[in-house]
C-alpha positions in Angstrom: -34.7 -33.7 25.8 -35.6 -33.0 22.2 -39.3 -32.7 23.3 -38.6 -30.8 26.5 -36.5 -28.4 24.8 -39.5 -27.7 22.2 -42.0 -27.3 24.6 -39.8 -24.9 26.6 -39.0 -22.8 23.9 -42.6 -22.7 22.4 -43.5 -21.0 25.6 -40.9 -18.3 24.8 -42.7 -17.6 21.4 -40.5 -19.8 18.8 -42.1 -22.0 16.4 -40.1 -25.5 16.5 -39.4 -28.0 14.3 -37.8 -31.3 15.5 -36.0 -34.0 13.9 -34.7 -37.5 15.7 -31.6 -37.9 13.6 -29.4 -35.8 11.4 -30.6 -37.1 7.9 -34.2 -36.2 8.9 -33.0 -32.9 10.0 -31.1 -32.4 6.5 -34.4 -33.1 4.8 -36.3 -30.7 6.8 -33.8 -28.0 6.5 -34.0 -28.6 2.5 -37.6 -28.3 2.7 -38.5 -25.3 5.0 -37.3 -22.0 5.9 -35.4 -21.8 9.4 -34.2 -18.8 11.2 -31.8 -20.7 13.3 -30.8 -24.3 13.9 -29.8 -26.4 17.0 -27.7 -29.1 16.1 -26.8 -31.7 19.0 -23.6 -33.3 18.2 -24.5 -36.8 18.8 -27.3 -37.0 16.4 -27.7 -40.7 15.0 -27.0 -41.5 11.4 -25.4 -38.2 10.2 -24.3 -36.4 13.5 -24.3 -32.7 14.2 -21.0 -32.0 13.2 -21.7 -34.0 9.9 -25.0 -31.8 9.2 -23.7 -28.6 10.2 -21.1 -29.0 7.4 -23.9 -30.0 4.9 -25.8 -27.0 5.8 -22.9 -24.5 5.3 -22.7 -26.1 1.9 -25.7 -23.7 0.8 -26.5 -21.8 3.9 -25.6 -19.0 6.3 -28.4 -19.8 8.9 -27.3 -19.2 12.5 -26.3 -22.8 13.9 -25.9 -23.5 17.7 -24.2 -26.4 18.4 -24.9 -28.7 21.7 -22.4 -30.8 23.1 -22.2 -33.4 26.1 -18.7 -32.5 26.7 -17.5 -28.8 26.9 -14.0 -29.4 26.5 -14.0 -32.1 24.1 -12.9 -32.4 20.5 -16.5 -32.2 19.5 -16.8 -28.5 20.6 -14.0 -27.7 18.1 -15.2 -29.8 15.5 -18.7 -28.3 15.7 -17.0 -24.8 15.3 -14.8 -25.8 12.4 -17.4 -27.0 10.7 -19.5 -23.5 10.8 -21.5 -23.7 13.9 -21.8 -19.8 15.5 -21.7 -20.8 19.0 -22.3 -24.1 21.3 -23.9 -24.9 24.7 -23.0 -27.7 26.8 -25.7 -30.2 27.9 -27.5 -30.1 30.7 -28.2 -26.6 29.6 -30.9 -24.2 31.5 -33.5 -23.0 29.3 -32.7 -19.5 30.2 -29.1 -20.0 28.9 -30.2 -21.4 25.8 -32.6 -18.8 24.8 -30.0 -16.0 25.5 -27.9 -17.9 23.0 -30.7 -18.0 20.4 -31.6 -14.3 21.0 -27.7 -13.4 20.5 -27.5 -15.3 17.6 -31.0 -14.3 15.9 -29.5 -10.4 16.5 -26.6 -11.0 14.9 -28.4 -12.4 11.9 -30.6 -9.2 11.6 -27.6 -6.9 12.5 -27.5 -3.6 10.8 -24.9 -1.2 12.2 -26.4 2.1 13.2 -24.6 5.0 14.7 -26.7 4.7 18.2 -25.0 6.9 21.0 -22.3 4.3 22.0 -21.5 3.8 18.7 -21.1 7.6 17.8 -18.9 8.4 20.7 -16.3 5.7 19.3 -14.3 8.0 16.7 -12.9 4.7 14.9 -16.6 3.2 14.7 -17.8 3.2 10.9 -20.8 5.3 10.1 -23.7 4.1 8.4 -23.2 2.9 4.9 -19.6 3.9 5.0 -17.2 1.8 2.4 -14.2 0.4 4.3 -10.9 -0.5 2.3 -8.2 -2.5 3.7 -5.8 -3.6 0.9 -7.6 -5.9 -1.5 -10.3 -6.3 1.4 -13.6 -3.9 1.1 -16.2 -3.6 3.4 -19.9 -2.3 2.8 -21.1 -1.5 6.5 -24.4 -0.2 4.7 -24.9 -3.2 2.7 -23.4 -5.6 4.9 -21.2 -7.2 1.9 -17.5 -8.0 1.9 -15.6 -8.1 -0.9 -11.9 -9.4 -1.7 -10.2 -8.3 -4.9 -13.3 -7.5 -5.8 -15.1 -10.8 -5.6 -17.9 -11.3 -3.1 -17.2 -13.1 0.2 -20.0 -15.1 2.1 -19.7 -14.8 5.5 -22.0 -16.0 8.2 -23.7 -13.5 10.6 -21.2 -14.2 13.4 -18.4 -14.0 11.0 -19.8 -10.5 9.7 -20.2 -9.4 12.8 -16.8 -9.8 14.0 -15.4 -8.7 11.1 -17.1 -5.2 11.7 -15.9 -5.0 15.2 -12.2 -5.5 13.7 -13.2 -2.8 11.0 -14.4 -0.4 13.7 -10.8 -0.7 15.4 -8.1 -1.0 12.3 -4.8 -1.6 13.8 -6.0 -2.0 17.5 -5.5 -5.2 19.4 -9.2 -6.4 20.8 -8.6 -8.8 23.4 -10.7 -12.5 23.2 -12.9 -11.5 26.2 -13.5 -7.9 24.7 -14.8 -10.0 21.7 -17.0 -12.4 23.6 -18.8 -9.4 25.1 -19.2 -7.2 21.9 -19.8 -10.3 19.5 -20.8 -13.1 21.3 -22.7 -10.8 24.0 -21.5 -13.1 26.7 -22.0 -11.4 30.0 -19.0 -13.3 31.5 -16.0 -14.8 30.4 -16.7 -17.4 27.9 -14.8 -19.9 26.0 -12.3 -18.2 23.9 -12.2 -21.3 21.5 -15.1 -19.5 19.8 -13.3 -16.3 18.8 -10.2 -18.4 17.9 -12.1 -20.8 15.5 -14.1 -17.7 14.0 -11.0 -16.0 13.1 -9.5 -19.0 11.9 -12.7 -19.0 9.4 -12.5 -15.5 8.5 -8.7 -15.9 7.6 -9.5 -18.8 5.3 -12.1 -16.6 3.7 -10.3 -13.2 3.4 -6.5 -14.1 3.3 -4.2 -15.4 6.4 -2.5 -12.2 6.9 -5.5 -9.8 7.1 -6.1 -10.5 10.8 -3.0 -10.7 12.8 -2.4 -12.6 16.2 -1.0 -10.7 19.0 0.3 -13.4 21.3 -0.8 -12.9 24.8 -3.4 -10.3 24.0 -5.6 -10.7 21.0 -6.0 -9.9 17.4 -6.1 -7.2 15.3 -6.9 -6.2 11.4 -4.2 -4.9 9.5 -4.6 -1.5 8.0 
């Protein structure tokens, strides 16, 4: 599977480096620069979840987790460990490529007031600094501060926060966030939203993002 995915993704123009186990993958990650990691949960030696935790100790690189069980605890554990998204094996190459492209777009995200954003009166303009209590968001520099201290967010966490900041006090439904942040063109697994919100709460403060039961989430003004 590793070889077949490497060949398929190279045909799409990606440069691939493959590792047969988690410890080798960790060594490669420390020795080279990567734009994105694809981690199988069931890696030998150091599994994908453990590898993801080790990566998150030093890096915000986008991580796509690959699981054999779509509704198992390993999906939740992978997202809690810091993965940005996941796919379930077996996965078609075109689905994998779509997820990769979405993650790479988030990693190079720069909010610009395009036609759709400009039409949204609540959307922050480029370079605007937003403040919500002790939370400050520099939308131009893509920097986040809590009580003046910088907060490191993954690209997905940052884009999710910017989506909330564009609609302060407005309840955003999970399927809306899946569409606008994860770029799912269909109803995806809302666990990716819930667990990313949990990670944001740990970094920003638990009361900053409010749960509206039965609907979704909103950023408190």
